[in-house]
C-alpha positions as CSV (number, residue, x, y, z in Angstrom):
1,M,52.0,-26.4,67.2
2,T,49.3,-29.5,68.4
3,R,46.1,-29.7,67.6
4,S,44.1,-30.7,71.1
5,A,42.1,-33.4,70.6
6,R,39.0,-30.8,70.9
7,E,40.3,-29.1,68.6
8,E,40.4,-32.4,66.4
9,R,36.6,-32.9,67.2
10,K,35.0,-29.7,66.2
11,S,37.1,-29.6,63.2
12,R,36.0,-32.6,61.8
13,V,32.2,-31.2,62.5
14,I,32.9,-28.2,60.3
15,E,34.2,-30.2,57.4
16,V,31.4,-32.9,57.7
17,L,28.6,-29.6,58.3
18,N,30.0,-27.9,55.3
19,K,30.5,-30.7,53.4
20,A,26.1,-30.4,53.5
21,R,26.0,-26.8,53.5
22,A,27.2,-26.9,49.6
23,M,24.6,-29.7,49.1
24,E,22.4,-27.6,50.1
25,L,23.2,-24.6,48.0
26,H,23.8,-27.5,45.0
27,A,20.2,-28.7,45.4
28,I,19.0,-24.6,45.9
29,G,20.6,-23.7,42.3
30,Q,18.7,-27.5,41.1
31,Y,16.5,-27.1,42.4
32,M,15.2,-23.6,41.6
33,N,16.9,-24.8,38.3
34,Q,13.7,-26.8,37.4
35,H,11.0,-24.6,38.7
36,Y,11.9,-22.0,36.3
37,S,12.3,-25.2,33.9
38,L,8.9,-26.8,35.1
39,D,7.0,-23.2,35.3
40,D,7.8,-22.0,31.6
41,M,6.4,-26.0,30.5
42,D,3.5,-25.2,32.1
43,F,3.3,-27.3,34.8
44,G,2.6,-25.2,38.1
45,E,1.5,-26.9,40.3
46,L,4.9,-28.7,39.6
47,A,6.6,-25.9,40.1
48,A,5.6,-24.1,43.0
49,Q,6.1,-27.4,45.2
50,M,9.9,-27.4,43.4
51,K,10.2,-23.8,44.3
52,L,9.1,-24.7,48.0
53,I,11.6,-27.3,48.2
54,A,14.0,-25.2,47.4
55,I,13.0,-22.6,50.3
56,D,13.7,-25.7,52.9
57,E,16.9,-26.1,50.9
58,M,17.7,-22.4,51.5
59,R,16.6,-23.1,55.4
60,H,18.7,-25.8,55.4
61,A,21.9,-24.2,54.1
62,E,21.5,-21.2,56.4
63,M,21.3,-23.4,59.6
64,F,24.7,-25.7,58.7
65,A,26.2,-22.1,58.1
66,E,25.4,-20.7,61.6
67,R,25.7,-24.0,63.7
68,I,29.5,-23.6,61.9
69,K,30.3,-19.6,62.9
70,E,28.9,-21.6,66.5
71,L,31.8,-23.9,65.9
72,G,34.9,-21.4,64.7
73,G,34.6,-21.8,60.9
74,D,33.9,-20.5,57.8
75,P,30.5,-21.5,55.8
76,T,31.3,-22.7,52.4
77,T,29.9,-20.5,50.0
78,L,30.2,-23.2,46.9
79,A,28.1,-26.1,45.8
80,A,28.6,-29.4,45.6
81,N,28.1,-30.2,41.9
82,S,27.1,-27.8,39.3
83,V,23.6,-27.9,38.4
84,E,21.6,-30.0,35.7
85,S,20.2,-27.2,33.3
86,G,18.1,-28.5,30.3
87,Q,16.6,-31.0,31.9
88,D,12.8,-33.3,30.3
89,M,10.1,-33.8,32.4
90,D,11.2,-37.2,32.6
91,V,14.3,-37.0,33.7
92,I,13.4,-34.5,36.7
93,F,12.3,-36.1,39.8
94,A,14.1,-39.0,38.9
95,F,17.2,-37.4,38.9
96,D,15.9,-35.5,42.0
97,T,14.7,-39.0,44.1
98,E,18.2,-40.2,44.0
99,L,19.2,-36.7,44.7
100,E,17.5,-36.9,47.8
101,D,19.1,-40.6,48.4
102,E,22.5,-39.7,47.8
103,G,21.6,-36.5,50.8
104,I,20.3,-38.4,53.4
105,A,22.9,-41.8,53.1
106,S,25.4,-38.6,53.0
107,Y,23.3,-37.0,56.2
108,N,23.4,-40.0,58.0
109,E,27.0,-40.7,58.3
110,F,28.0,-36.8,58.6
111,L,25.2,-37.4,61.9
112,T,27.1,-40.6,63.1
113,E,30.6,-38.4,62.8
114,C,28.9,-36.4,64.7
115,H,28.3,-38.4,67.5
116,D,31.1,-39.7,67.7
117,C,33.0,-36.8,68.1
118,G,30.8,-35.5,71.0
119,D,29.3,-33.1,69.6
120,S,25.6,-33.5,70.1
121,I,24.1,-30.6,68.6
122,S,25.6,-30.9,65.1
123,A,24.0,-34.6,65.2
124,K,20.4,-32.9,65.9
125,L,20.9,-30.8,63.5
126,F,21.6,-33.2,61.1
127,D,18.7,-35.6,62.6
128,D,15.9,-32.9,62.4
129,I,17.1,-31.7,58.8
130,I,17.0,-35.8,57.8
131,D,13.6,-35.4,58.4
132,D,12.7,-32.7,55.9
133,E,15.0,-34.3,53.2
134,Q,12.8,-37.5,53.5
135,A,9.7,-35.5,53.1
136,H,11.4,-34.0,49.9
137,F,13.0,-37.7,48.8
138,N,8.8,-38.9,49.2
139,Y,7.5,-36.6,47.0
140,F,9.8,-36.9,44.6
141,D,9.4,-40.7,44.5
142,N,5.1,-40.5,44.6
143,V,5.6,-37.9,41.0
144,N,7.9,-40.0,39.6
145,G,5.8,-42.8,40.0
146,H,3.0,-41.3,38.5
147,I,4.8,-40.2,35.5
148,K,5.6,-43.7,34.9
149,K,2.9,-45.1,35.5
150,L,-0.1,-42.3,34.3
151,G,2.2,-40.9,31.6
152,A,1.0,-37.9,29.9
153,A,-2.6,-38.5,31.7
154,Y,-1.1,-37.8,35.1
155,L,0.7,-34.4,33.3
156,A,-2.3,-33.7,31.7
157,Q,-3.6,-32.9,35.0
158,K,-1.3,-30.7,36.3
159,A,-1.0,-28.8,32.9
160,G,-2.1,-24.9,33.3
161,T,-2.0,-25.0,36.7
162,P,-1.3,-22.2,39.6
163,S,2.7,-21.8,40.1
164,A,1.8,-19.3,42.8
165,T,3.5,-19.7,46.0
166,G,2.2,-16.3,47.6
167,L,4.1,-13.8,49.3
168,N,4.6,-15.8,52.9
169,T,6.8,-18.5,51.7
170,Q,7.0,-21.6,54.1
171,G,9.0,-23.9,52.2
172,F,7.4,-27.6,51.2
173,V,7.5,-29.2,54.7
174,A,6.8,-26.2,57.1
175,R,3.3,-25.9,55.0
176,K,2.7,-29.6,55.0
177,S,2.8,-30.2,57.8
178,G,0.8,-26.2,58.7
179,G,3.5,-24.6,60.5
180,A,5.1,-21.2,60.3
181,P,8.2,-20.6,59.4
182,A,11.4,-20.3,60.8
């Protein structure tokens, strides 16, 4: 039995949504691992921001899963890559900048695929999440630039800062925009 053109388009959208979900699951693990490492190194402020970004990624993973379920698919539980642990301070933010840049590029391709398949709802989901990923990219790129330019002087300002994010954790993007948790 052959699948209808509509079913084929829906299948293609589910495929890119699951690829994006797998990327988000990887980012969650990566950023939480870095959060713990930064906290252990006594860079609490940087650790707290990393945790909030991981929470944003958790929200994204859930949003992709919900859309996959709406389309009749099964959300993946597998991360796109394994977590890189034990990274040095001079690697963490450069690594994350690249991770976010690759994610934005992929999500733009996935958005186009959704449009090509006539699924404007999934395309809008990608468009909204790209905005969050751009905020993450900007943060990581800025911190990486400070570490490269200012080195120990910048890190000395961050050492010994608190890592607590509070009980009502909204995530990085929501906190920056003053919005309520989604």
